[in-house]
C-alpha positions in Angstrom: -14.3 -90.7 -5.5 -15.0 -89.2 -2.1 -13.1 -85.9 -3.5 -15.7 -86.1 -6.2 -18.6 -86.5 -4.5 -17.5 -83.9 -1.4 -17.0 -81.3 -5.0 -20.6 -82.2 -6.4 -22.5 -81.4 -2.8 -20.5 -78.1 -2.4 -21.3 -77.0 -5.7 -25.6 -77.9 -5.7 -24.8 -76.2 -1.9 -23.5 -73.5 -3.6 -26.0 -73.5 -6.3 -29.0 -73.8 -4.4 -27.8 -70.7 -2.1 -27.3 -68.2 -4.9 -30.7 -69.5 -6.2 -32.0 -68.3 -2.9 -31.0 -65.1 -3.5 -33.9 -62.3 -5.2 -32.1 -60.1 -8.1 -32.3 -57.1 -5.8 -30.5 -58.6 -3.3 -27.7 -59.9 -5.4 -27.6 -55.6 -6.7 -27.4 -55.1 -2.9 -23.9 -57.3 -3.0 -22.3 -55.2 -6.0 -20.0 -53.4 -5.1 -21.2 -50.1 -7.1 -23.7 -47.7 -6.9 -26.5 -49.2 -9.4 -29.4 -47.0 -10.4 -32.3 -47.0 -13.1 -33.2 -43.8 -14.6 -36.1 -43.0 -17.4 -36.1 -40.3 -20.1 -36.1 -37.6 -18.2 -33.2 -39.1 -15.9 -35.2 -39.2 -12.9 -34.1 -42.1 -10.6 -36.5 -45.8 -10.3 -34.0 -47.5 -8.5 -31.2 -48.0 -6.6 -30.0 -50.6 -4.8 -28.4 -50.5 -1.0 -24.8 -48.9 -1.5 -26.1 -46.1 -3.6 -28.8 -45.1 -0.7 -26.3 -45.5 1.8 -23.5 -42.8 0.1 -26.2 -40.9 -1.9 -29.8 -40.8 0.4 -32.9 -42.3 -0.5 -33.0 -41.0 -4.5 -36.1 -42.5 -5.9 -37.9 -39.8 -7.9 -35.1 -37.2 -7.7 -33.3 -36.6 -11.1 -29.8 -37.7 -11.2 -27.4 -34.8 -12.0 -29.2 -32.8 -8.5 -28.2 -36.1 -6.5 -24.8 -36.9 -7.8 -24.1 -33.2 -8.0 -27.0 -30.9 -6.4 -27.1 -29.2 -9.5 -30.2 -28.3 -11.7 -28.6 -29.0 -14.9 -27.4 -32.6 -17.1 -23.9 -33.0 -17.1 -22.6 -31.9 -20.3 -21.6 -35.4 -21.5 -24.3 -37.1 -19.6 -23.7 -41.1 -21.0 -27.5 -41.7 -20.0 -28.4 -39.2 -22.3 -26.5 -40.8 -24.8 -27.7 -44.2 -24.5 -31.3 -42.7 -24.9 -30.2 -41.2 -28.0 -28.2 -44.2 -29.4 -29.1 -47.2 -27.3 -25.1 -47.8 -27.3 -23.3 -48.6 -24.0 -21.3 -45.6 -23.0 -18.7 -44.8 -20.1 -17.4 -41.8 -18.6 -15.9 -40.6 -15.2 -17.6 -37.8 -13.1 -16.7 -36.0 -10.3 -19.8 -36.5 -7.7 -20.7 -35.5 -4.1 -21.7 -38.1 -1.4 -24.8 -37.2 1.4 -21.8 -36.6 3.6 -19.9 -33.7 1.7 -17.2 -36.1 0.6 -16.2 -35.5 -3.0 -15.1 -38.4 -5.2 -14.4 -39.2 -8.4 -16.4 -41.9 -10.1 -16.0 -44.3 -13.2 -20.0 -44.8 -14.8 -20.9 -47.3 -17.2 -24.8 -47.1 -19.1 -26.7 -49.3 -21.0 -30.1 -49.4 -21.8 -33.2 -51.4 -21.0 -35.4 -51.7 -23.6 -39.1 -52.4 -24.4 -40.4 -55.3 -26.4 -40.5 -52.6 -29.7 -37.1 -52.1 -29.1 -37.4 -48.9 -27.5 -35.1 -48.0 -24.4 -37.4 -47.0 -21.5 -35.0 -46.8 -19.1 -31.3 -46.6 -18.7 -28.9 -48.4 -15.7 -26.4 -46.9 -14.6 -23.3 -48.3 -12.7 -21.1 -46.4 -10.8 -17.6 -47.0 -9.2 -15.7 -45.1 -6.8 -12.7 -44.9 -8.5 -11.2 -41.9 -6.0 -8.6 -44.0 -4.4 -6.9 -45.5 -8.2 -6.8 -41.4 -9.2 -5.0 -40.6 -5.7 -2.4 -43.3 -6.6 -2.0 -42.2 -10.2 -1.7 -38.8 -9.4 1.2 -39.7 -6.8 3.0 -41.8 -9.4 2.5 -38.7 -11.8 4.4 -36.4 -8.8 6.9 -39.0 -8.2 8.3 -39.0 -11.8 7.7 -35.3 -12.0 9.8 -34.7 -9.0 12.1 -37.0 -9.7 12.9 -35.0 -13.1 13.1 -32.0 -12.0 14.8 -32.8 -8.6 17.6 -34.8 -10.4 18.1 -31.9 -12.9 17.9 -29.1 -10.3 20.3 -31.0 -7.9 22.8 -31.3 -10.7 23.0 -27.9 -11.4 23.7 -27.0 -7.9 26.1 -29.8 -8.3 27.9 -28.2 -11.3 28.1 -25.2 -9.1 29.9 -27.0 -6.5 32.4 -28.6 -9.0 33.3 -24.5 -10.2 33.6 -23.6 -6.7 35.8 -25.9 -5.5 38.2 -25.8 -8.7 38.6 -22.0 -8.0 39.0 -22.5 -4.7 41.8 -25.5 -5.9 43.4 -22.7 -8.3 43.2 -19.8 -5.6 45.3 -21.8 -2.9 47.8 -23.2 -6.3 48.4 -19.8 -7.1 48.4 -18.2 -3.7 45.9 -16.0 -4.3 44.1 -16.0 -1.2 41.1 -13.1 -2.9 40.7 -15.8 -5.8 40.1 -18.7 -2.9 37.6 -16.6 -1.1 35.3 -16.0 -4.4 35.1 -19.8 -4.9 34.3 -20.8 -1.4 31.1 -18.2 -1.7 30.6 -20.2 -4.9 30.6 -23.2 -2.3 28.9 -21.9 0.2 26.1 -20.6 -2.3 25.5 -23.9 -3.5 26.0 -26.1 -0.6 23.1 -24.0 0.8 20.6 -24.1 -2.2 21.0 -28.3 -2.5 20.3 -28.1 2.0 17.1 -25.9 1.0 16.1 -28.3 -2.0 16.5 -31.6 0.3 14.8 -29.9 3.1 12.0 -29.1 0.9 11.6 -32.5 -0.6 11.6 -34.2 2.8 8.7 -31.6 4.2 6.7 -31.8 1.2 6.8 -35.8 1.1 6.1 -36.6 4.2 2.5 -36.5 5.6 3.7 -35.8 9.8 1.1 -34.6 12.2 1.9 -31.0 13.8 3.9 -31.1 16.8 3.4 -28.0 18.3 5.3 -25.9 20.7 5.2 -22.9 22.6 7.2 -20.3 20.2 8.2 -17.0 20.4 7.3 -15.5 17.0 9.3 -12.7 17.6 12.5 -14.5 18.0 11.4 -16.7 14.7 11.1 -13.5 12.9 15.1 -12.8 14.0 16.4 -16.4 13.5 15.1 -16.3 10.1 16.8 -12.9 9.4 20.2 -14.2 11.0 20.5 -16.8 8.8 19.8 -15.2 5.8 22.1 -12.1 6.9 25.3 -13.2 4.9 23.9 -14.1 2.3 21.7 -10.4 1.6 24.7 -8.8 2.7 26.3 -10.4 -0.7 23.5 -9.4 -2.9 23.8 -6.2 -1.5 19.5 -6.5 -0.2 18.8 -4.9 3.2 17.2 -7.0 4.9 14.4 -5.1 7.3 13.0 -6.5 11.3 9.8 -5.1 12.9 8.6 -7.0 15.8 5.4 -6.1 17.7 6.8 -6.5 21.5 3.4 -7.3 23.3 3.1 -10.4 20.7 2.2 -13.4 22.7 3.8 -16.7 22.8 1.7 -19.2 20.2 1.4 -22.7 19.9 3.3 -23.5 16.7 5.0 -26.5 15.1 8.7 -24.3 14.9 9.9 -26.8 12.5 7.8 -26.1 10.0 6.7 -22.4 10.5 10.8 -22.1 10.0 11.0 -23.6 7.1 7.8 -21.5 5.3 9.6 -18.4 6.7 12.7 -19.8 4.9 11.2 -20.4 2.1 9.5 -17.0 1.9 12.6 -14.9 3.0 14.6 -17.2 -0.2 11.6 -16.2 -2.1 11.8 -12.7 -1.6 15.5 -12.3 -2.4 15.5 -14.0 -5.3 12.5 -11.8 -6.3 14.9 -8.9 -5.7 17.6 -10.6 -7.4 16.1 -11.0 -10.7 14.9 -7.3 -10.5 17.7 -4.8 -12.8 15.6 -1.9 -12.5 16.3 -0.7 -8.9 19.6 -0.1 -7.5 18.4 -0.6 -4.0 16.7 -3.5 -2.9 14.9 -4.2 0.3 13.2 -7.8 2.0 11.4 -6.9 5.2 10.3 -9.5 7.6 7.7 -8.3 10.7 5.2 -10.2 13.6 2.3 -8.5 14.8 -1.2 -8.7 15.5 -3.5 -9.5 12.8 -6.7 -9.2 15.0 -7.9 -9.7 18.1 -7.5 -13.6 17.7 -4.8 -13.7 15.3 -1.1 -13.0 15.0 0.4 -12.5 11.8 4.1 -13.0 9.4 4.3 -10.2 6.8 7.5 -10.9 4.9 7.3 -8.2 1.6 10.1 -6.9 -1.0 10.6 -4.6 -3.6 11.2 -7.2 -5.6 10.6 -8.0 -10.1 6.8 -8.7 -8.5 4.5 -11.2 -10.0 1.7 -11.1 -12.7 -1.5 -12.6 -12.4 -1.1 -15.8 -14.1 2.2 -16.5 -11.4 0.0 -15.7 -8.9 -2.6 -18.5 -9.6 -0.2 -20.9 -9.8 2.6 -20.4 -7.9 1.4 -22.6 -4.8 1.4 -25.7 -7.4 4.1 -28.4 -6.8 6.9 -27.7 -9.7 5.6 -24.7 -10.7 8.5 -22.7 -11.1 9.3 -19.5 -12.9 13.3 -19.6 -12.6 13.3 -22.3 -15.2 15.8 -24.9 -14.4 17.0 -22.6 -11.3 13.8 -23.6 -9.3 11.8 -27.0 -8.1 8.8 -25.0 -7.2 8.8 -27.0 -4.1 9.3 -23.9 -1.8 6.1 -22.0 -2.2 4.3 -25.1 -2.4 6.2 -26.2 1.2 4.6 -22.8 2.2 1.2 -23.3 1.5 1.1 -27.2 3.3 2.6 -26.1 6.3 0.4 -22.9 6.5 -2.5 -25.0 5.7 -1.8 -27.9 8.2 -1.9 -25.3 10.9 -5.6 -23.8 9.9 -4.1 -20.9 9.2 -4.2 -18.4 5.4 -2.1 -17.0 2.9 -3.0 -13.2 1.6 -0.6 -12.2 -1.2 -0.4 -9.3 -3.3 1.9 -8.4 -5.7 2.7 -5.8 -8.4 4.5 -6.9 -11.6 7.9 -4.6 -11.5 6.7 -2.9 -7.6 7.4 -5.7 -5.1 5.6 -8.7 -3.5 4.1 -9.0 0.0 3.1 -12.7 1.7 0.9 -11.9 4.8 0.7 -15.7 6.9 -2.6 -15.8 9.2 -2.4 -17.6 12.6 -5.1 -18.3 15.2 -3.9 -17.4 18.5 -3.6 -20.4 20.7 
C-alpha cells in the first residue's frame, strides 16, 4: 500500500513538473533541429539547438542557413509539404556555423489554418553523421574482407605452385628448376607481406611519430629493397638525390610505406607495358621550393587515363583485377595527408606516370 502511495505521489510530482514547462521549453529540450518555415521557406521559429549550431536564423531562407546556397534544394521536403500537405522525409548534407559538414535526416509536416490550407511547415532535422560513418565503416569492412581474402587466396596459390616447383627441383637434383621455384615463392612472400602491411596501415588511425630523417637515405633504402626485383623484371632503377637537401621531421615508417607503394606501383606499370623494350623507374628527392622538399617517382610504364587518375586514391579501386587490393595508393594518400603534404600526378597513357609528393621542411 505504501508503494502504491509512493508511485502515485511521484506521478503527480512528475505531471506537475511537466505542466510547469511551456511548449517552447519542451521543444528546446528535443535533441534535434526544429524550425518553422513559411511558403517562401523563410524561417519563422527555431529551437535552441538549431540556434546553437546554425546561428540566429529567424527571417533567413532555409537553404541559405543550411547550405549557404542561393537556390532551393532540388528535393526540398518543405516545398513538397506545401504542395500536397503530406509528410516528407529526406537526407541532406548541411554545414554548421563552425564550418563542420554533417548529414541530417529531415522530416517535414504541415501546419494548417482553419480552412485546412498549409500556412507553414514544421521541419525536424536529426544529425545522423555518426550513423552514416558507422554504416560506411561496416561497408568498408565487408569490402575489405572480400577483396583481401580473394587477393591473399591468389598469393597463397602462387606460393603453393612455387613450393611444388622447388620440391620437384630437389627431387630431380635440378638446382636450376629449384631456383625458379624459389623466385616464385620469394615473389609471393613479398606480395603477401606488402598486402598485410597496407592493411595494417590503412586500418589503424595511429598518430604520427616524427623523427629526424634523411630524405636521401630514405631514397637509397627504398631502391635497395627493390633492386633484385627490378633486375628480375629487367627494369632499370634510377636514383637522384640532391646532396644539399636537409634532414627533416617525418614519420619514417609511414614515409617508407608510401615510397614502397609508389615504387611497386611504378614497377607494375612497367610490367604491364608490352610496347616498349626498355623500362625504368626513377626515385628523386630535391627541394620543391624554399620551404618544401619533394619525393618524385617517375616511370615510363603503361600510364593512366583520366578515369583512372580520378579514382586512383579511392580505397579498393584497382585496375589489376584479382591481382590488386586497391589499398596501395590509398595508403600513399593517407600518409601524405597526415603529414600535411600534397601529391601532384601527371600521367599519359602509353608514356608513363610521375608522382610528386611534397612535404614542408620542418
